[in-house]
N, C-alpha and C positions, 0 to 999 in steps of 0.2 A: 305297526308299532308293537313293541314288546311290552308286557305288563310292567316291567321294571322302569322302562322309559316313561310310561304314562304316570306311574306312581311318583317318580322324581319330579316330573313336570307339575303334577298336582301339588306336591309339597312346596315346590319353588314358587308356584303361583299364590299359594296360601301365605307363604312367608312374605312375599312382595305385597300382598293385600294387607297383611297385618302391619307391615312397616308404613305403608301409605296411610292406613287408618290411625296409627299412633301419631304420625306427624300431623295429620289433619286435626286430631283431637287436641294436640299441643297448640296448634294454631288457634283453635276455638278458645282454649283457656287464655292464651295471650291476648286475643281480641277482647274477651270478656274482662280481663284484668285492666285493659286500657280504657274501660268504661263504655264500650260499644256493645251493649247487651243484645240489641236487636240484630246487629250484624253477626254476632256470635251465635245466636239462635238460628239464623238463616244458614250459616255455614254448618252448624250441627245437623240441621234437618237435611241439607243437601248431601253431606257426608254419610249420614245414616242411610239415606235412600240409596246412595251409590253402592255402599257396602252390601245392603240387602239385595238390590237388583242384580249386581254382578256376581254375587256368591250363591244365590238360590237358583236351582234348576227350574223352579216353577215360574220364574219371572224372565224367561228367555226373550219373550217378545218385547218386554219393556226396555231391554238393552238398546234398542234402536230409537226409542222415544225419549229416553232419559236425557241425553245431551241437550235436546231442545227444551225439555221441561226444566232442566237445571239452569240453562241460560235464561229462560224467561223468569224463573224464580229470583235469580241473582240480579238481573239487569232491568226487570220490569216490576215484579211484585215487591221486592225488598225496597226499592226507592219510593214506591207508593206508600208502603207501611211506614217508612222512615219519615216521609213528609207529613203523614197523618200524625205520627207521634210528636214531631217537632211543632206542629200546630197547637198542641195542648201543653207545651212546656214553655218556660221562660228562658230558653237556652239561646242567648245571643253572645256576641263576641265579648261583651262586658262580663257576662255571668260565667264565662269559661275561664276566667282569670283567677289567680290566687286572691285571697282577701286584700293583701297589701297592694297588689297590682290593680285590683278593682277600685280600691280607695284612691289610688293615684289617678286613674282614668276619670273618676268622678270629680276629683278636685280640679283636673284640667278642663272639665266641661263647664266650670262656673262662668257666668257672664258678669263682667265688671259693671258696677253701677255707673251710669253716665256721670262724668265730671268728678269721679272719685280718685283718679290718678293724682298723685302729689309728687312734686319734685323733692328730692332729699339730698342732704349733704352730710358728710361725716366730719366731726370736729374732735381734735385731741383735747383731752381734759386731764392733764397730768399723765398718769400711766394708763388711764382709761380713755374711752371714747364716748362721744355723745352723737346721736343721730338727730338731725333736724328735718322735720317734715314741713314743707312750705304750706302756708295757709291756702285755703280754697279761693279766697278773695282778699283784696287789700285791706278790708275793714277788720279782719280777724287776725289773731296772733298765730305765730308759728308754733308747732308742737315739738317738744324736745324729749328725748329719753333721759332717764337718769344715767349717770356714768356707767358704762358697760365695760367689762374686761373681755377682751377678745383673746381667747386661748384656744389651742388645738385640743380636741377631745383626748383625754388621757394624759396630757402633760400637766405638770404642776406649775403654777405661776406664783412665785414667792411674793411679788409686790401687790397682788390683788387679794390674797387671802382665799382664793378659790382653788381647790385642789383638782377638780375635774370639770372640764368644760361642759360635759354632758349634764352636770347638776345645774349649771346655769341655764342650759337650754330648756329644762323642764319648768323653770319658773317663768311665768308670764311677765313681760316687761310692760309697765304702766307708762303711758304717755301723759305729759302734763305741759302746761304752758310755763316756760322757764321765765323766772323773774330776772335772772342774770345769765344770759347765754355765755358760753366760754369765750375767752378773748382770742383764742387761736383761730386762724383762718381755716376755711374748709379744706380738707385733704382731697387730693385728686383720687377719683375712684376709677378702677378698671372693671369692665364687665364683659 
C-alpha cells in the first residue's frame, strides 16, 4: 500500500469513529433526558470503552474481548444494577403517572362501604332540577338536593342567574331532607 492510501484510510476511519461516537453520545443524552439515568450511564461507559479500545494501539488484545464484555455489561450487569436500584425506590405503575392521572387511579381504587349505594332519581323543579337519593331503609326519609341548574360549562343560562357552569361545580351541594318534594314525576335517566 502506498502512504497516501494508508493516510486516507486512517482519516476515513477516524471520521467514521467520530460520527459513531457523536451519535452514541446523542443517544446517551436522549436516554438520560427520558429519565433513565442508569441506562444512560451504562451506554456511556460502554461507548467510552469502545472508543478507547478500538482507537488505542495499546489495547489491541482487548478488541477481541470487548464484544463479550460489552454484551455481559448490557444484558447481565445492567439488569442486576437496575433491579437493585428499583428495590430501593417507590417506582410502581401508579408513581410513574402525572399527578392528575395518579389521583384518578387512587380515586378508582376506593372501596365502597357496604350498603352505601343509593338509588337516585332526577326531578324537574321549574327551570332547575332536584336529585333524590333513596333512603337506606324504609324508616328514614329520602335525601333531596336543593334546586340545581344544569348548564354546560361556559354557556350562560339566563333563567338561572348562573353565568358559568364551572362556578356551580366548585360549590359543594348540601343534601337535606326535603319537607315538600317537587310535584313533578321522576325524569328518565340514561347512563
